[in-house]
C-alpha positions in Angstrom: 179.1 -26.3 -72.5 179.1 -23.5 -75.1 182.5 -22.3 -76.2 183.4 -18.7 -75.3 186.3 -16.8 -76.8 188.5 -15.2 -74.1 191.8 -13.4 -74.1 193.4 -16.6 -72.9 192.3 -18.7 -75.8 192.6 -16.0 -78.5 195.7 -15.3 -80.6 197.8 -12.3 -79.8 196.4 -10.3 -82.7 193.0 -10.4 -80.9 194.4 -9.1 -77.6 197.1 -6.5 -78.4 199.5 -5.9 -75.6 199.6 -2.6 -73.7 202.8 -1.1 -72.3 202.7 1.5 -69.6 205.6 3.6 -68.4 205.6 6.0 -65.5 206.1 9.6 -66.8 209.3 10.2 -64.8 210.9 7.1 -66.3 210.4 8.1 -69.9 209.8 11.8 -69.7 212.3 13.0 -67.1 212.8 16.4 -68.8 209.1 17.3 -69.1 208.5 20.7 -67.6 205.2 19.6 -66.0 207.1 17.0 -64.0 210.0 19.3 -63.0 208.2 22.5 -62.2 204.7 21.7 -61.0 203.2 19.8 -58.1 201.8 16.6 -59.5 198.7 15.9 -57.3 197.1 13.0 -59.1 196.2 11.1 -62.2 192.9 11.5 -64.2 191.5 9.2 -66.9 188.8 10.7 -69.2 187.8 14.2 -70.4 185.0 14.6 -67.9 186.5 13.6 -64.5 188.5 16.4 -62.8 191.0 16.6 -60.0 189.6 18.9 -57.3 192.3 20.6 -55.1 191.2 22.1 -51.8 193.0 25.1 -50.5 192.4 27.8 -47.9 192.5 31.6 -48.5 193.9 32.8 -45.2 192.2 35.3 -43.0 194.2 37.8 -41.0 195.4 37.4 -37.4 195.8 40.2 -34.9 196.9 41.0 -31.4 194.4 40.6 -28.6 194.6 41.8 -25.0 194.8 39.2 -22.2 191.3 38.1 -21.2 189.6 39.8 -24.1 187.4 37.8 -26.5 189.0 36.7 -29.7 187.1 37.6 -32.9 186.3 34.7 -35.1 188.3 34.3 -38.3 186.7 33.3 -41.6 189.3 31.7 -43.9 187.8 30.9 -47.3 187.7 27.2 -48.0 188.2 27.2 -51.8 189.0 24.7 -54.5 190.9 24.6 -57.8 189.9 22.2 -60.5 192.3 20.4 -62.8 190.9 19.1 -66.1 193.0 17.0 -68.4 193.2 16.3 -72.1 194.9 13.4 -74.0 198.1 13.8 -75.9 198.3 11.1 -78.5 200.4 9.8 -81.4 199.7 7.1 -83.9 202.5 5.5 -86.0 202.1 3.1 -88.9 204.9 0.8 -90.0 205.1 -2.2 -92.2 205.4 -5.5 -90.4 208.9 -5.9 -91.9 210.1 -2.5 -90.7 208.6 -3.0 -87.2 210.6 -6.3 -87.0 213.9 -4.7 -87.8 216.5 -4.6 -84.9 216.3 -1.4 -83.0 213.1 -0.1 -84.4 211.0 -0.5 -81.2 213.7 1.2 -79.1 214.1 4.1 -81.5 210.3 4.5 -81.7 210.1 4.6 -77.9 212.6 7.5 -77.9 210.8 9.3 -80.7 207.5 9.0 -78.9 209.0 10.3 -75.6 210.4 13.3 -77.4 207.2 14.1 -79.2 205.0 13.7 -76.0 207.5 15.8 -74.0 207.4 18.7 -76.5 203.6 18.7 -76.6 203.3 18.5 -72.8 205.7 21.4 -72.5 203.8 23.4 -75.0 200.5 22.7 -73.1 201.9 23.8 -69.8 203.8 26.9 -71.1 202.1 28.3 -74.1 198.7 26.7 -74.8 196.1 29.2 -75.9 193.0 29.7 -73.8 190.0 27.5 -74.9 187.2 29.2 -76.7 183.8 28.8 -74.9 182.0 26.5 -74.3 185.2 24.5 -74.2 187.1 24.4 -70.9 190.2 22.5 -72.0 193.0 22.3 -72.9 193.6 24.9 -70.2 195.8 28.0 -70.9 199.5 27.7 -70.6 201.3 29.8 -68.0 202.0 32.8 -70.3 198.2 33.0 -71.1 196.8 32.3 -67.6 194.5 35.0 -66.4 195.6 36.9 -63.3 199.3 36.2 -63.3 201.8 38.9 -62.4 202.8 40.5 -65.7 205.4 43.2 -65.9 205.1 43.5 -69.7 208.2 44.3 -71.8 211.4 44.8 -69.8 214.0 47.4 -70.3 217.8 47.0 -71.0 218.6 46.1 -67.4 217.5 43.7 -64.7 215.4 46.2 -62.7 212.0 44.9 -64.1 213.0 41.3 -63.3 214.0 42.3 -59.7 210.6 44.0 -59.4 208.8 41.0 -60.8 210.5 38.7 -58.2 209.7 41.1 -55.4 206.0 41.3 -56.5 205.4 37.5 -56.6 207.2 37.1 -53.3 204.9 39.8 -51.8 202.0 37.7 -53.1 203.2 34.7 -51.1 205.3 32.9 -53.7 208.6 31.2 -53.2 210.1 31.2 -56.7 211.8 28.0 -57.7 212.8 28.6 -61.3 212.9 30.9 -64.3 211.9 29.3 -67.6 212.9 31.3 -70.7 212.6 31.0 -74.4 216.0 30.7 -76.1 215.7 34.2 -77.6 214.9 35.6 -74.2 218.0 34.0 -72.6 220.2 35.2 -75.5 218.9 38.7 -75.0 219.6 38.8 -71.3 223.1 37.4 -71.8 223.8 40.2 -74.3 223.0 43.0 -71.8 226.1 44.9 -70.9 227.1 47.1 -68.0 227.6 50.1 -70.4 227.3 51.1 -74.0 231.0 50.6 -74.6 231.5 47.7 -72.2 231.8 44.0 -73.1 231.1 42.9 -69.5 227.8 41.1 -69.2 225.2 42.7 -66.9 224.5 39.3 -65.5 228.1 39.0 -64.3 228.7 36.6 -61.5 225.0 36.0 -61.1 225.2 33.5 -64.0 227.1 30.2 -64.2 226.9 28.7 -67.7 227.2 25.1 -66.3 224.2 25.8 -63.9 222.5 28.9 -65.2 220.9 31.2 -62.5 219.2 34.5 -62.8 219.0 36.6 -59.6 220.2 33.5 -57.7 217.2 31.5 -58.9 217.7 28.4 -61.2 217.1 29.1 -64.8 215.9 26.7 -67.6 215.6 27.3 -71.3 212.6 25.8 -73.2 211.8 26.4 -76.9 208.1 25.8 -76.4 207.8 29.2 -74.8 206.8 31.9 -77.2 209.9 33.8 -78.5 210.9 36.7 -76.3 208.9 35.5 -73.2 209.9 34.2 -69.8 208.1 33.0 -66.7 209.0 33.0 -63.0 207.5 29.8 -61.4 206.8 28.8 -57.9 206.5 25.0 -58.2 204.0 24.7 -55.4 201.7 27.3 -57.0 201.0 25.1 -60.1 199.0 22.0 -59.5 198.9 19.3 -62.2 197.6 15.9 -63.0 199.7 13.6 -65.2 198.9 10.1 -66.4 201.4 7.4 -67.3 202.6 7.2 -70.9 200.8 4.2 -72.5 202.0 2.5 -75.6 199.9 -0.1 -77.4 200.5 -2.1 -80.6 198.1 -3.8 -83.0 198.4 -5.8 -86.2 194.6 -5.4 -86.8 194.3 -1.7 -87.6 196.2 -2.1 -90.9 195.6 -5.8 -91.5 195.0 -5.4 -95.3 198.4 -3.7 -95.8 200.3 -6.1 -93.4 201.3 -3.2 -91.2 201.6 -2.5 -87.5 200.0 0.3 -85.6 201.8 1.8 -82.6 199.7 4.2 -80.4 201.0 6.4 -77.6 198.8 8.3 -75.2 199.2 10.4 -72.1 197.0 12.9 -70.2 198.1 16.2 -68.7 196.3 19.2 -67.1 197.1 21.9 -64.6 195.6 24.8 -62.7 197.0 27.8 -60.7 194.9 28.5 -57.5 196.8 31.7 -56.8 197.9 33.0 -60.2 199.5 36.2 -58.9 202.3 33.9 -57.5 203.5 33.3 -61.1 205.3 36.0 -63.0 205.7 36.6 -66.8 207.7 39.1 -68.8 208.7 39.8 -72.4 211.6 41.3 -74.3 211.5 43.4 -77.4 212.3 40.7 -80.0 213.1 43.5 -82.5 215.8 45.0 -80.4 
């Protein structure tokens, strides 16, 4: 019988191990896991996650015994396409074998992937045709409720919350850039007052704004903030996969460590997401 090389008979260098971690285990702070509805996992640039939803028709009163008019709710879909986030690290074999190197690399990869995933969800620029992905971040999504630049009080934010609620949203969080949060905390009740306008509406241990939980993320553009309804943002997230190989850099006796993860999102009803900005020069 002819001999066939298999992964069982080959040395480890010919069958590099692959390590997979569920996103919530290694990326617990990623915005896409905290503030979106993760509906599935996609592998590949071409496949997409198709999310069915209904655009409600109106209901009305009808007299007893009268015929009831037929309603026509729109059966629509939203499509989530994903793109791969990746990182490749090269280390000498001696460095890779040092105590603690693998653990520290895992933490470094988790931080890097989290930052990129946050940026993709919050601030990614819209793709230029004919490209369709990566899709725009929340602040660049077409059709969201945008109140523009706010004044030196909370009135515009109150109006923003009211508007997205009128559109059917149930806001679950504010996400603000650090400069935005600093600006809001500096607002005073009067020109000569040192009393914060936020007052009792903010608790530094658990920040809230207008009684809605507040989170600060430095991947948002400076001076911007978004009001999110978690159920309005549908996402697809793959596990974080880490693979190692001694073949890639064989000639230099080095080890390759590769990390990959896919993310993508869509907003079927964008008017349920709010965005605002502050004057960063003020």
